C-alpha positions as CSV (number, residue, x, y, z in Angstrom):
1,S,20.5,10.6,5.4
2,S,21.6,10.6,1.8
3,A,19.3,12.0,-0.8
4,P,18.5,9.3,-3.3
5,N,19.8,10.0,-6.8
6,V,17.5,7.7,-9.0
7,C,15.7,10.0,-11.6
8,V,14.0,8.0,-13.8
9,S,11.2,8.1,-16.4
10,V,9.0,5.2,-17.0
11,M,9.7,2.7,-19.9
12,S,6.8,3.0,-22.5
13,E,5.8,-0.2,-22.8
14,F,4.1,-0.5,-19.6
15,F,2.1,2.4,-20.0
16,P,-1.4,2.9,-21.9
17,E,-0.9,4.1,-25.6
18,D,-2.5,7.4,-24.6
19,L,-0.5,8.1,-21.3
20,P,2.9,9.5,-21.7
21,P,6.3,8.3,-19.4
22,C,6.3,9.9,-16.4
23,F,9.1,10.9,-13.8
24,F,9.1,9.0,-10.5
25,L,11.5,8.2,-7.5
26,L,12.5,4.2,-6.4
27,L,14.5,4.2,-3.2
28,S,15.5,1.1,-2.1
29,P,17.2,0.7,1.1
30,I,20.7,-0.4,1.1
31,G,22.5,-3.8,1.7
32,C,19.5,-5.1,2.9
33,Q,15.8,-6.3,1.6
34,P,13.1,-3.9,2.2
35,R,10.7,-4.7,5.5
36,G,7.9,-3.4,3.3
37,R,6.6,-1.0,0.4
38,V,5.4,2.5,0.6
39,V,3.8,4.8,-2.3
40,L,3.7,8.5,-1.6
41,L,1.1,10.6,-3.6
42,H,1.8,14.7,-3.7
43,G,-1.2,17.1,-3.8
44,W,-2.6,19.6,-6.4
45,N,0.4,21.9,-7.6
46,Q,2.5,20.1,-5.6
47,S,5.3,17.4,-6.5
48,H,7.2,14.5,-5.2
49,R,9.5,16.6,-3.3
50,C,6.6,17.4,-0.3
51,W,7.3,13.3,0.8
52,L,11.0,13.2,-0.8
53,H,12.6,13.8,3.2
54,T,10.0,11.5,4.6
55,A,10.4,8.9,1.8
56,V,14.4,9.0,2.8
57,I,14.0,8.1,6.1
58,L,11.6,6.0,5.7
59,R,14.7,4.1,3.4
60,D,17.3,4.5,5.9
61,R,15.6,4.1,8.8
62,L,13.1,1.8,8.5
63,S,14.3,-0.3,5.5
64,L,11.3,0.3,3.6
65,E,11.2,0.8,-0.7
66,V,9.4,4.0,-1.5
67,L,8.1,4.8,-4.7
68,L,7.0,8.8,-5.4
69,L,6.0,10.0,-8.8
70,D,5.3,13.2,-9.9
71,F,1.6,13.8,-11.3
72,Y,1.0,14.8,-14.9
73,N,1.4,18.4,-15.2
74,H,3.3,18.4,-12.4
75,G,7.0,18.8,-11.4
76,D,9.0,16.9,-13.7
77,S,6.1,14.8,-15.5
78,P,4.7,16.2,-18.8
79,T,1.5,18.1,-20.1
80,L,-1.1,15.7,-21.6
81,D,-1.7,16.7,-25.6
82,E,-5.3,16.2,-24.8
83,R,-6.7,18.9,-21.7
84,R,-9.6,17.1,-20.4
85,L,-7.9,14.5,-19.8
86,H,-6.1,15.7,-16.7
87,C,-8.1,14.1,-13.8
88,V,-7.6,11.9,-11.2
89,E,-8.9,9.1,-12.9
90,T,-6.4,9.6,-15.6
91,L,-3.8,9.6,-12.4
92,C,-5.0,6.7,-11.1
93,R,-4.0,4.8,-14.1
94,Q,-0.7,6.7,-14.1
95,L,-0.1,5.2,-10.8
96,R,-1.4,1.7,-11.9
97,A,1.0,1.5,-14.7
98,L,3.7,2.2,-12.4
99,I,3.3,0.0,-9.6
100,L,3.7,-2.8,-12.4
101,R,6.4,-1.2,-14.3
102,V,8.8,-1.6,-10.7
103,G,7.1,-5.5,-10.2
104,W,4.8,-4.2,-7.1
105,G,1.8,-5.6,-9.3
106,S,1.1,-8.5,-7.2
107,S,2.7,-7.1,-3.9
108,R,1.1,-5.1,-0.7
109,F,1.8,-1.7,-0.1
110,A,1.0,1.5,2.3
111,L,-0.2,4.4,0.1
112,G,0.5,7.8,1.6
113,A,-1.0,10.7,-0.1
114,A,-2.0,14.4,0.4
115,S,-5.1,16.8,-0.4
116,M,-5.5,15.7,-4.5
117,G,-3.1,12.7,-4.0
118,G,-5.8,11.3,-1.2
119,S,-8.2,11.1,-4.1
120,V,-6.7,9.3,-5.8
121,A,-4.9,6.7,-3.4
122,L,-8.9,6.2,-2.6
123,H,-9.6,5.6,-6.6
124,Y,-6.6,3.1,-6.5
125,F,-7.8,0.8,-3.4
126,L,-11.6,0.9,-4.6
127,Q,-10.3,-0.6,-8.0
128,W,-7.2,-2.9,-6.0
129,P,-8.0,-3.4,-2.6
130,G,-6.2,-6.5,-2.0
131,S,-3.0,-4.0,-2.5
132,V,-3.5,-2.0,-0.6
133,S,-2.2,-2.8,3.4
134,K,-2.8,0.9,4.9
135,L,-3.7,4.3,3.9
136,V,-2.3,7.9,5.7
137,L,-4.1,11.0,4.4
138,V,-2.9,13.9,4.9
139,G,-5.3,16.5,4.4
140,S,-7.2,14.2,2.1
141,A,-9.5,15.3,-0.7
142,G,-12.2,12.5,-1.8
143,L,-15.3,13.2,0.4
144,E,-18.2,15.8,-0.6
145,E,-18.2,19.1,0.9
146,A,-20.9,21.6,1.9
147,A,-22.0,24.0,-1.0
148,W,-20.5,26.9,1.0
149,I,-17.2,25.4,0.9
150,P,-14.5,27.5,-0.8
151,S,-13.5,23.6,-2.5
152,S,-16.9,23.1,-4.0
153,W,-18.1,26.5,-5.3
154,A,-14.3,26.9,-6.8
155,G,-14.6,23.7,-8.5
156,R,-18.0,24.3,-10.2
157,M,-16.8,27.5,-11.2
158,I,-14.0,26.0,-13.1
159,E,-16.0,23.1,-14.4
160,A,-18.2,25.9,-15.7
161,A,-15.6,27.1,-17.7
162,L,-13.9,24.5,-18.6
163,G,-15.7,22.0,-19.1
164,T,-16.7,17.9,-17.1
165,P,-14.1,16.0,-17.2
166,P,-14.5,12.6,-19.3
167,E,-15.2,9.8,-17.2
168,I,-12.9,7.1,-17.5
169,D,-12.1,3.7,-16.2
170,V,-8.8,3.3,-14.5
171,T,-8.8,-0.4,-15.3
172,Q,-9.4,0.5,-19.2
173,D,-7.0,-1.0,-21.8
174,Q,-5.2,0.3,-24.1
175,G,-7.0,0.2,-27.1
176,K,-10.3,1.8,-24.9
177,A,-8.0,4.4,-23.4
178,K,-6.7,5.5,-27.3
179,S,-10.6,5.5,-28.4
180,D,-11.7,7.7,-25.8
181,S,-9.0,9.9,-26.1
182,K,-9.7,10.4,-30.2
183,Q,-13.4,10.8,-29.0
184,L,-12.8,13.9,-27.0
185,Q,-10.5,15.4,-29.8
186,T,-13.7,14.9,-32.2
187,A,-16.2,16.1,-30.0
188,L,-18.4,18.7,-30.7
189,G,-18.5,20.6,-27.8
190,H,-15.9,23.2,-27.0
191,S,-15.2,25.0,-24.2
192,L,-13.4,28.5,-23.6
193,A,-10.4,26.7,-22.5
194,D,-9.5,24.7,-25.8
195,V,-6.3,25.7,-26.9
196,P,-3.3,24.0,-29.2
197,P,-1.5,21.2,-27.7
198,D,1.4,23.4,-27.5
199,K,2.8,22.8,-24.1
200,G,3.0,26.5,-23.2
201,L,2.1,28.2,-20.4
202,V,-1.1,28.3,-20.7
203,S,-2.1,25.4,-22.1
204,K,-0.2,24.0,-19.0
205,F,-2.4,26.4,-16.9
206,L,-5.5,25.2,-17.9
207,A,-4.7,21.8,-17.4
208,R,-3.7,22.2,-14.2
209,L,-7.1,24.1,-13.3
210,S,-8.4,20.7,-15.2
211,Y,-8.1,19.1,-12.2
212,V,-9.5,21.3,-9.8
213,T,-13.3,20.7,-11.9
214,T,-14.3,17.7,-9.7
215,T,-12.9,19.0,-6.8
216,P,-13.6,18.2,-3.8
217,A,-14.6,14.7,-3.9
218,Y,-12.9,14.2,-7.1
219,R,-15.5,11.7,-8.4
220,V,-14.5,9.1,-5.5
221,P,-17.9,6.7,-5.4
222,A,-19.4,7.3,-1.8
223,E,-19.0,3.2,-0.9
224,V,-15.4,4.5,-0.3
225,L,-15.8,4.2,3.6
226,T,-17.9,0.7,3.4
227,K,-15.7,-1.1,1.3
228,L,-12.5,0.1,3.6
229,R,-14.6,-1.5,6.6
230,D,-15.0,-4.2,4.7
231,W,-11.2,-4.8,3.8
232,R,-9.9,-3.7,6.7
233,V,-7.7,-1.5,5.9
234,G,-5.7,0.4,8.4
235,V,-6.2,4.4,8.1
236,T,-4.5,7.2,9.8
237,L,-5.9,11.1,8.8
238,A,-3.7,13.7,9.3
239,T,-6.1,17.1,9.6
240,A,-6.0,20.6,9.9
241,G,-8.6,22.5,12.1
242,L,-8.4,25.4,9.9
243,D,-8.2,23.5,6.4
244,V,-11.8,25.2,4.9
245,L,-10.9,23.1,1.2
246,H,-11.0,19.5,2.8
247,R,-12.5,19.3,5.9
248,P,-11.7,16.6,8.5
249,H,-14.5,15.1,8.3
250,H,-13.4,13.1,11.6
251,A,-17.1,11.8,12.2
252,E,-17.3,9.8,8.6
253,W,-14.0,8.4,9.2
254,R,-14.4,7.5,12.6
255,T,-17.0,4.8,10.6
256,V,-13.4,2.7,9.8
257,P,-12.5,0.8,12.6
258,G,-9.2,1.8,14.0
259,T,-8.7,5.0,12.3
260,K,-5.9,7.0,14.0
261,I,-6.5,11.0,13.5
262,L,-3.5,13.3,13.5
263,H,-5.6,16.5,14.0
264,H,-3.8,19.5,13.9
265,P,-6.0,22.5,15.5
266,W,-4.0,25.6,14.6
267,L,-3.0,24.7,10.6
268,D,-4.9,25.4,7.7
269,H,-4.5,22.7,4.1
270,G,-1.5,24.8,3.1
271,R,0.8,24.5,5.8
272,L,-0.5,20.8,6.6
273,C,0.3,19.4,3.1
274,L,3.6,21.8,2.8
275,G,4.8,20.7,6.5
276,I,4.6,16.7,6.0
277,S,8.0,16.2,6.5
278,K,7.3,18.1,10.4
279,M,4.6,15.8,11.6
280,K,7.5,13.0,11.7
281,L,4.8,10.3,10.1
282,W,8.2,7.7,10.7
283,E,8.7,7.8,14.3
284,D,4.9,6.1,15.5
285,P,4.9,2.7,14.1
286,T,1.4,2.5,14.5
287,T,1.1,5.4,11.4
């Protein structure tokens, strides 16, 4: 399959005032109308490229329209001026702005997501459940872990050093978002990680770490499984038996009727999320 030749940034009028344009790809079938729409979200410290091979095949073989993006402070998207705004709620707002930008605001689409991207997908579903027709989650975050799990104590340690991100309403309007951003910048509390927004290596590194302050659940409300049951959204779960960051949680996910589990007992979290194309998710029509 030929690689996509689309590489664009979002026009600023579609974004809240406190968020800059970002990098995204929209892959549309050539010569026919799309049979459906899919959004693919990468994980922490990844970019859209982890899904790119899969996205091209979904377009060329299944005639699906596919949207990919780079989250802020990842890939080719910029780092925000305010470090504390690097959290999954901001990424959910980023995703919503892109959905509106490409004209999918009233459409239903499938959401595929890896690791941290899974928590973004769950946040999005909780706010706009009628838009999501299917969830495909690979090594997904979003559920609480025991205190001894590495992602739990790592999150607490980084939160102690960098501070807790602000509570963000992902549906907030531009004025509210701008006001919240100003309040953050003038707040009295400071952490050891406060640095000028020079977009240098140090500030980019600290912004990347800021995402991890709310791992492993990334503040996804516990009622997400109940809402998935209520809305009868199909779920496919790809899990790794050696994953010590975001455990499979098969028992919890099986409470959602029809959940399909693709378990890889000898993979760890990294190999699962870095090898998405090897799973060939496009081959099974029920995925």
